[in-house]
C-alpha positions as CSV (number, residue, x, y, z in Angstrom):
1,M,-24.9,31.8,-13.9
2,G,-26.2,31.0,-11.0
3,L,-25.9,33.1,-7.4
4,F,-24.0,32.6,-4.2
5,T,-24.2,34.7,-0.9
6,V,-21.3,36.7,1.0
7,G,-22.3,37.5,4.7
8,L,-19.5,39.0,7.1
9,R,-19.8,36.3,9.6
10,D,-19.7,32.7,9.9
11,D,-22.8,32.9,12.8
12,D,-24.5,36.0,10.8
13,F,-25.2,36.4,7.4
14,E,-27.1,39.6,7.3
15,P,-26.0,42.1,5.2
16,A,-26.1,39.4,2.7
17,Y,-25.3,39.4,-1.2
18,K,-25.8,37.6,-4.1
19,F,-23.3,38.0,-7.7
20,P,-22.3,35.6,-10.0
21,A,-21.2,32.0,-8.2
22,L,-18.6,30.2,-8.2
23,P,-17.0,27.2,-10.1
24,H,-19.2,24.5,-9.4
25,R,-18.7,23.1,-6.3
26,V,-15.8,25.1,-5.2
27,R,-15.3,25.0,-1.0
28,G,-12.7,26.2,1.2
29,R,-10.8,29.2,0.6
30,C,-10.6,31.1,-2.8
31,L,-10.4,34.8,-4.3
32,V,-13.5,36.6,-6.0
33,A,-12.6,39.2,-8.2
34,F,-14.7,42.5,-8.9
35,A,-13.6,45.7,-10.0
36,G,-9.8,45.2,-9.6
37,V,-10.3,44.2,-6.2
38,H,-9.7,40.9,-4.7
39,L,-11.6,39.2,-2.1
40,A,-10.8,36.6,0.2
41,V,-13.9,34.5,0.6
42,H,-14.3,31.3,2.6
43,V,-17.1,28.9,1.2
44,V,-19.1,27.4,4.8
45,R,-21.6,25.0,3.8
46,D,-24.0,27.1,1.2
47,L,-22.8,30.4,2.7
48,V,-19.3,32.3,1.5
49,H,-18.4,35.0,4.0
50,I,-15.7,37.7,3.7
51,D,-12.5,36.6,5.5
52,A,-12.3,38.9,8.5
53,D,-8.4,39.1,7.8
54,T,-8.8,40.1,4.2
55,T,-7.2,43.9,3.3
56,N,-10.2,44.7,1.4
57,H,-12.4,43.5,4.0
58,G,-15.8,46.2,4.6
59,V,-19.1,46.6,4.0
60,Y,-20.3,46.5,0.5
61,A,-23.1,47.4,-1.2
62,A,-25.1,44.9,-3.3
63,D,-24.6,46.8,-6.4
64,D,-20.5,46.7,-6.0
65,F,-21.3,42.7,-6.5
66,A,-23.1,43.7,-10.3
67,G,-20.0,42.5,-11.9
68,C,-18.1,40.2,-10.2
69,R,-16.8,37.4,-11.1
70,A,-14.8,34.0,-9.5
71,A,-11.1,34.4,-9.8
72,P,-9.3,31.1,-11.6
73,W,-7.3,30.8,-8.5
74,I,-8.9,28.5,-6.0
75,M,-7.4,27.9,-2.6
76,S,-6.6,24.4,-1.3
77,D,-7.8,22.9,1.7
78,Y,-4.2,21.6,2.2
79,G,-2.0,24.5,0.4
80,R,-0.1,24.5,-2.7
81,I,2.8,21.5,-3.5
82,G,5.6,24.6,-2.8
83,D,4.6,25.3,0.9
84,Y,6.1,22.0,1.5
85,I,9.0,21.2,-0.9
86,G,10.5,23.2,-3.4
87,P,11.3,22.6,-7.4
88,V,12.9,18.4,-7.6
89,A,15.5,17.4,-9.8
90,A,14.8,14.0,-11.3
91,K,16.7,11.7,-13.5
92,K,16.3,7.9,-14.5
93,L,19.2,6.1,-12.5
94,S,21.8,4.2,-14.9
95,A,24.6,1.9,-14.1
96,V,27.3,4.0,-13.8
97,D,25.1,6.2,-11.0
98,I,24.3,3.4,-9.3
99,D,25.5,0.0,-10.1
100,A,28.2,-1.0,-8.1
101,N,29.7,-3.1,-10.8
102,S,30.1,0.0,-12.7
103,S,30.7,3.0,-10.8
104,N,32.5,2.8,-7.1
105,Q,31.3,6.5,-7.1
106,H,29.5,7.9,-4.1
107,E,28.2,11.0,-6.0
108,F,26.2,13.0,-8.2
109,G,27.5,15.4,-11.3
110,G,25.9,18.9,-10.4
111,N,24.5,19.7,-13.5
112,D,22.3,23.2,-14.0
113,A,19.2,21.0,-12.4
114,L,20.7,20.5,-9.3
115,R,22.4,24.1,-9.5
116,R,19.3,25.4,-9.4
117,L,18.1,23.4,-6.7
118,L,21.2,23.4,-4.2
119,G,22.5,26.9,-4.8
120,T,26.7,27.7,-6.1
121,G,27.5,29.8,-3.1
122,E,30.2,28.3,-0.4
123,D,30.7,24.4,0.0
124,R,28.7,22.4,2.6
125,R,30.7,19.6,3.5
126,A,29.9,17.2,6.1
127,S,32.7,16.2,7.6
128,Q,33.5,20.1,8.6
129,G,29.6,19.8,10.2
130,H,27.9,21.7,7.8
131,G,26.6,19.4,5.3
132,I,23.0,19.0,3.9
133,P,20.9,17.1,6.6
134,T,19.3,14.8,4.2
135,A,16.5,12.5,4.1
136,L,16.7,9.3,1.5
137,M,13.9,7.0,0.5
138,Y,13.9,3.8,-1.6
139,L,10.1,3.0,-2.4
140,S,8.9,-0.1,-3.6
141,D,5.6,-2.2,-4.1
142,D,6.8,-4.8,-2.1
143,D,8.1,-4.0,1.0
144,A,7.9,-0.9,3.6
145,P,10.2,2.1,2.6
146,A,13.6,2.0,3.5
147,V,14.8,5.4,5.0
148,A,18.1,6.8,5.9
149,D,18.9,9.9,7.7
150,L,22.5,11.4,6.8
151,E,24.4,14.7,5.5
152,T,25.5,14.9,2.3
153,T,28.0,16.9,0.6
154,W,27.8,19.9,-1.7
155,Y,30.9,20.8,-2.8
156,D,33.0,23.0,-6.3
157,A,35.4,20.0,-6.9
158,R,37.5,22.7,-8.9
159,R,37.3,25.4,-6.0
160,N,41.1,25.5,-5.9
161,N,41.5,26.0,-9.4
162,P,40.0,29.2,-10.3
163,N,41.6,28.9,-14.2
164,R,39.0,26.2,-14.6
165,S,35.1,26.9,-14.2
166,A,33.4,25.5,-11.2
167,E,32.3,21.5,-11.1
168,W,29.5,21.2,-8.4
169,R,29.6,17.2,-7.1
170,L,27.1,16.0,-4.1
171,Y,28.5,13.3,-2.3
172,Y,26.9,11.2,0.1
173,K,27.8,8.0,2.1
174,D,26.7,4.5,1.4
175,C,23.4,3.9,2.8
176,E,20.4,1.0,2.6
177,P,18.1,2.6,0.2
178,I,21.2,3.0,-1.8
179,R,22.2,-0.2,-1.9
180,M,18.7,-1.0,-3.1
181,A,18.5,1.2,-6.2
182,R,18.9,-0.2,-9.7
183,P,19.5,1.1,-12.9
184,G,16.4,2.4,-14.4
185,D,14.9,3.6,-10.6
186,L,13.7,7.4,-10.5
187,M,15.5,9.3,-8.5
188,C,14.4,13.0,-7.4
189,F,15.8,15.4,-5.5
190,G,13.7,18.6,-3.5
191,M,14.7,20.8,-0.7
192,L,12.0,20.3,1.9
193,R,10.8,23.6,3.7
194,D,12.4,22.2,7.0
195,N,15.8,23.1,4.8
196,R,16.4,19.5,4.4
197,L,16.7,17.8,1.2
198,L,14.5,14.9,0.3
199,I,16.2,12.5,-2.1
200,I,13.5,10.2,-3.3
201,I,14.5,6.8,-5.1
202,A,11.6,4.9,-6.4
203,Q,11.4,1.4,-7.9
204,H,11.4,1.3,-11.9
205,D,7.6,0.0,-13.0
206,S,6.3,0.7,-9.5
207,T,3.5,2.9,-8.1
208,A,5.7,4.8,-6.3
209,E,7.3,6.2,-9.5
210,A,3.8,6.7,-11.0
211,Q,2.6,8.4,-8.0
212,A,6.1,10.7,-7.8
213,K,6.0,11.8,-11.3
214,W,2.2,12.5,-11.1
215,L,2.7,14.8,-7.8
216,F,5.5,16.3,-9.3
217,G,4.9,16.7,-12.8
218,I,7.5,14.5,-13.9
219,D,7.4,12.8,-17.7
220,D,9.0,10.2,-18.7
221,E,12.8,10.6,-17.5
222,Q,15.6,9.4,-19.8
223,E,19.2,8.3,-18.1
224,G,21.9,11.3,-18.2
225,A,21.3,14.6,-16.6
226,F,19.1,15.7,-13.9
227,R,16.0,17.7,-15.2
228,F,14.6,20.3,-13.1
229,H,10.2,20.2,-12.2
230,D,8.8,23.0,-11.1
231,N,5.2,21.8,-9.9
232,T,5.1,24.1,-6.9
233,E,1.9,26.3,-7.7
234,R,0.0,23.3,-8.0
235,E,-2.8,22.6,-5.6
236,L,-2.5,20.0,-3.2
237,D,-5.3,17.5,-3.0
238,A,-6.3,14.8,-0.5
239,F,-4.5,12.4,-3.4
240,G,-1.7,14.5,-3.0
241,A,-1.7,14.8,0.6
242,Q,-2.0,11.0,0.8
243,I,1.6,10.9,-0.9
244,F,3.6,13.6,0.7
245,E,2.6,11.7,4.2
246,A,3.7,8.4,2.9
247,L,6.6,10.5,2.4
248,G,6.7,11.5,6.0
249,I,5.8,15.3,5.0
250,N,3.5,16.6,7.5
251,V,0.2,18.3,5.4
252,E,-1.5,20.5,7.5
253,V,-5.5,21.1,7.3
254,R,-6.1,25.3,6.3
255,D,-9.9,24.9,7.3
256,D,-10.8,23.8,11.2
257,T,-14.7,24.6,10.6
258,Y,-16.1,21.1,11.1
259,L,-13.5,20.9,14.2
260,P,-16.2,22.4,16.8
261,E,-19.1,20.5,15.0
262,M,-17.3,17.0,15.4
263,I,-15.8,17.5,18.9
264,G,-19.3,18.5,19.9
265,R,-20.7,15.5,18.6
266,W,-18.3,13.0,19.6
267,G,-15.8,14.5,22.1
268,Y,-12.5,13.1,21.6
269,R,-13.5,9.5,20.7
270,F,-13.9,8.6,17.4
271,P,-16.9,7.2,15.9
272,S,-17.9,4.0,13.7
273,N,-16.9,4.6,10.4
274,E,-20.4,4.6,9.3
275,E,-21.1,7.7,11.6
276,F,-18.3,9.1,10.4
277,A,-18.8,9.1,6.2
278,A,-22.8,9.9,7.3
279,F,-21.8,12.9,8.7
280,S,-19.3,13.4,5.9
281,Q,-22.1,13.4,3.5
282,S,-24.2,15.4,5.4
283,S,-21.6,18.2,5.2
284,L,-22.3,18.1,1.6
285,T,-25.2,20.1,1.2
286,D,-25.1,20.8,-2.2
287,V,-24.2,17.3,-3.4
288,D,-27.2,15.1,-4.3
289,P,-26.3,11.3,-4.9
290,T,-29.5,10.5,-6.5
291,H,-29.1,13.3,-9.5
292,D,-25.3,14.3,-9.5
293,D,-22.7,12.6,-11.6
294,P,-21.5,9.3,-9.6
295,D,-17.9,10.2,-10.4
296,D,-18.2,13.6,-9.2
297,V,-19.9,12.6,-5.6
298,V,-17.8,9.9,-4.7
299,I,-14.9,12.1,-5.1
300,E,-16.7,15.0,-3.1
301,Y,-17.4,12.4,-0.6
302,Y,-13.9,10.7,-0.4
303,D,-12.3,14.6,-0.2
304,R,-14.7,15.6,2.7
305,S,-14.1,12.2,4.6
306,Y,-10.0,12.6,4.1
307,L,-10.4,16.2,5.0
308,L,-12.3,15.7,8.4
309,F,-10.5,12.8,9.3
310,K,-7.1,14.6,9.2
311,L,-9.0,17.5,11.0
312,Y,-10.6,15.6,13.8
313,E,-7.5,12.9,14.1
314,R,-5.3,16.0,15.2
315,A,-7.5,17.0,17.6
316,V,-7.9,13.8,18.8
317,I,-4.4,12.7,19.1
318,Q,-3.1,16.4,20.8
319,H,-6.2,15.4,23.2
320,D,-4.8,11.6,24.3
321,Y,-1.1,13.1,24.3
322,D,-2.2,16.2,26.6
323,A,-3.9,12.6,28.9
324,A,-0.9,11.0,28.9
325,P,2.2,12.5,27.6
326,F,5.0,9.5,26.7
327,V,7.4,11.8,27.2
328,S,8.9,13.2,30.6
329,D,11.8,15.1,30.9
330,G,13.0,14.6,27.5
331,V,13.0,11.0,28.2
332,I,9.9,8.9,25.6
333,D,8.8,5.9,27.3
334,V,8.8,3.3,24.5
335,D,6.4,1.2,25.8
336,S,3.8,3.8,25.7
337,F,4.5,5.6,22.4
338,T,4.6,2.1,20.8
339,S,1.2,1.6,21.6
340,F,0.1,5.2,20.9
341,Y,1.9,4.8,17.7
342,T,0.3,1.7,16.7
343,S,-3.4,2.7,17.6
344,V,-3.1,5.8,15.5
345,R,-1.7,3.5,12.3
346,N,-4.6,1.0,12.9
347,R,-7.1,3.6,12.9
348,R,-6.2,4.8,9.6
349,M,-5.7,1.4,7.7
350,S,-8.7,0.4,9.1
351,R,-11.1,3.3,8.1
352,A,-10.1,5.0,4.7
353,G,-11.3,1.6,2.6
354,K,-14.3,0.7,5.4
355,V,-15.5,4.4,4.5
356,L,-14.9,4.0,1.0
357,E,-17.0,1.6,0.9
358,I,-19.5,3.1,2.8
359,H,-20.1,6.3,0.3
360,I,-20.2,3.6,-2.9
361,A,-23.0,2.1,-1.0
362,H,-24.5,5.4,0.0
363,I,-24.5,6.4,-3.8
364,L,-26.3,2.6,-4.9
365,D,-29.1,3.1,-2.5
366,A,-29.7,6.9,-3.2
367,R,-29.8,5.3,-7.4
368,G,-31.7,2.5,-6.1
369,I,-29.6,0.1,-7.2
370,E,-29.8,-3.7,-6.2
371,Y,-27.2,-5.3,-4.2
372,E,-25.7,-7.1,-1.2
373,A,-22.7,-5.9,0.2
374,Q,-20.5,-8.4,1.3
375,A,-22.2,-11.0,1.0
376,K,-20.9,-14.7,0.9
377,T,-19.8,-16.8,-1.8
378,E,-17.2,-19.8,-2.5
379,N,-14.9,-20.7,0.8
380,G,-16.8,-17.7,2.8
381,K,-15.3,-15.0,0.3
382,K,-17.0,-11.9,0.7
383,P,-16.8,-9.1,-2.4
384,D,-17.4,-5.8,-1.5
385,F,-20.7,-5.7,-3.8
386,L,-22.7,-8.6,-5.5
387,F,-25.5,-7.4,-8.0
388,P,-28.1,-8.0,-7.6
389,S,-27.7,-10.4,-4.1
390,Q,-26.6,-13.4,-2.9
391,A,-29.6,-15.3,-3.3
392,A,-29.3,-14.7,-7.2
393,Y,-25.7,-15.5,-7.2
394,E,-26.3,-18.9,-5.3
395,D,-29.0,-19.4,-7.6
396,P,-28.2,-22.0,-11.2
397,A,-30.9,-20.8,-13.0
398,F,-29.7,-16.8,-12.3
399,P,-28.3,-16.2,-15.9
400,E,-24.1,-15.7,-14.9
401,E,-24.4,-12.5,-17.5
402,Q,-26.9,-10.5,-15.1
403,L,-24.5,-11.0,-12.4
404,R,-21.8,-8.5,-11.2
405,M,-19.1,-8.1,-8.8
406,L,-17.3,-5.2,-7.5
407,A,-14.3,-4.7,-5.4
408,S,-13.6,-1.4,-3.7
409,K,-9.9,-0.6,-2.8
410,T,-8.5,2.6,-2.3
411,S,-5.3,1.5,-3.6
412,I,-5.0,-1.4,-5.0
413,K,-1.2,-2.4,-4.9
414,D,-1.3,-6.1,-5.0
415,R,-3.7,-7.0,-3.7
416,F,-6.3,-7.2,-6.3
417,R,-5.0,-10.4,-7.0
418,Q,-7.6,-11.2,-4.1
419,V,-10.3,-10.3,-6.1
420,A,-9.9,-12.5,-8.9
421,D,-11.2,-15.7,-6.5
422,E,-14.3,-13.7,-4.9
423,A,-17.0,-14.8,-6.5
424,N,-16.3,-17.7,-9.5
425,R,-19.7,-17.7,-10.6
426,I,-18.8,-14.2,-12.1
427,R,-15.7,-14.2,-14.9
428,D,-15.3,-10.7,-15.4
429,K,-15.3,-9.0,-11.9
430,H,-14.7,-5.1,-11.4
431,L,-12.4,-3.1,-9.1
432,F,-13.0,0.3,-8.1
433,T,-10.0,2.5,-7.1
434,L,-9.6,6.2,-6.9
435,T,-5.8,6.9,-6.6
436,P,-3.5,8.5,-9.4
437,G,-0.4,7.0,-10.1
438,D,-1.7,3.6,-8.5
439,V,-1.7,1.8,-11.9
440,T,1.0,0.6,-13.9
441,H,1.3,-1.2,-17.2
442,P,2.5,-4.6,-15.7
443,K,0.1,-4.2,-12.9
444,L,-2.2,-3.4,-16.0
445,A,-1.5,-6.6,-17.4
446,Q,-1.8,-8.8,-14.6
447,L,-5.6,-7.3,-14.2
448,D,-6.5,-8.2,-17.4
449,E,-4.9,-11.4,-16.9
450,L,-7.0,-12.4,-14.0
451,H,-10.3,-10.6,-15.9
452,I,-9.8,-8.0,-13.8
453,H,-11.6,-4.8,-15.1
454,L,-10.7,-1.4,-13.6
455,V,-13.5,1.7,-12.3
456,M,-12.3,4.5,-11.6
457,P,-14.0,8.4,-11.4
458,K,-14.0,10.4,-14.3
459,V,-11.0,12.4,-13.1
460,V,-8.8,9.7,-11.7
461,K,-9.2,8.0,-14.6
462,E,-7.8,11.3,-16.9
463,S,-4.5,11.3,-14.7
464,Y,-3.4,7.7,-17.1
465,D,-2.2,7.6,-19.8
466,D,-4.1,6.6,-23.0
467,L,-3.4,2.8,-22.4
468,I,-4.7,2.8,-19.1
469,Q,-7.4,5.0,-19.8
470,G,-8.9,2.7,-22.6
471,E,-8.3,-0.2,-20.1
472,T,-10.9,1.5,-17.3
473,M,-14.3,2.2,-17.4
474,T,-15.8,5.2,-15.2
475,F,-17.9,4.9,-11.6
476,S,-21.3,6.3,-14.0
477,R,-20.4,4.2,-16.9
478,F,-20.3,1.0,-14.3
479,I,-23.7,2.3,-12.6
480,E,-25.2,3.0,-16.2
481,E,-24.6,-0.6,-16.8
482,I,-25.3,-2.1,-13.6
483,Q,-29.2,0.2,-14.2
484,G,-29.4,-1.4,-17.7
485,L,-28.9,-4.9,-16.6
486,Q,-31.7,-4.1,-13.8
487,A,-34.2,-2.4,-15.9
488,D,-34.4,-5.2,-18.5
489,R,-34.6,-7.8,-16.1
490,P,-37.4,-9.8,-16.2
491,Q,-39.9,-10.2,-13.4
492,S,-39.4,-13.6,-12.7
493,L,-35.7,-12.6,-12.2
494,T,-36.4,-9.6,-10.2
495,L,-38.4,-11.5,-7.8
496,L,-35.6,-13.9,-6.8
């Protein structure tokens, strides 16, 4: 087992001690245990320092660390799921729940799962001014989320019948998300940490449904009663953080180590995607894109970029708002707010996909792989990566079986269709993606029809069921295939 260093301050690693290493590439905060004592430590670049606020903080001799081992509990950069939302109750909707032709009800029966979630104390009636503040959302792959803010009523229908057991019900008003729901859709209830009830309805067989199941630890729900799922101890990663933010749940970055350096470099103006990606890569000093597993490297790069973007964006937004606030005396300047929001939204949309392409290109370059990014093919199409080059693609003498194309998308949704005609000479195309829950069985069937083959990092591939895994290639395996083609290519073709 390797060694890592412990120091007492970020800027002063003396005295420093070495003891058995943390799990491979652990970053952020974690616990280290020795002799029955847990130390909170904070990984900073290649070094680790003891948090100044730990109750066990002190000066330790080198011998004290001789029996130290890394604790299995590792603190995420974003905390745990339970820091944002409690356990969830979930069910597959049936016609009697939601179909207006089958039911005139506007309430759900409060079985054990809902009672555990909402409690069984006093009634909470919206009509009496103390209902449950509720955010209700309908999510699908085709349209923007439909959202309604309302108050729901949680009450015991037999409150006035003391001789009968309690019968709890949740009453809701009619609203757009409810009207959009259909039998077979997934419904999830969860209490947010601000004491609002979040109700998510995810369209059956949609990416939203798959991601909700992945995030909350929900297996295939059956029609009938709600079931209780407690995934609150799970550490939140970058993928989970993005799902939360899509639900309107603000995710906090717990580690601001790199913020002063970013502000020192760029002030409060975002650099180019290329410069930001390069900084993210350089901050991972123990990641070697030439020799490390490409599956691990691309995840490391993506995670770090998302973390740094979240951290820096928050500082930039606060700075820009302080310089030109759009709220004065409680009144919002709508035009200024709209402009501000649009700028933030556009930056987010343009950044993620482009930065991922830059990370992939960096890994390909480090491994000496021949490719051309954004090469032009038929009708001015520009595939993200063409192997080995545009010149080879345009040369009719170059064997088609030696050509490859890779598209890169953080989330595929329905945009995978545009990949199908980006390089007509290449029948079987490859599409890289790295969002858990993004691929559903119907979507997989459509990809197969278009001869588009999925490529994912191993950890993302393993989040899917056996059917999708069987149709997916790891990023490492794809690179091995390209390297094999390049190594076996005759010299006459290599010179094209």
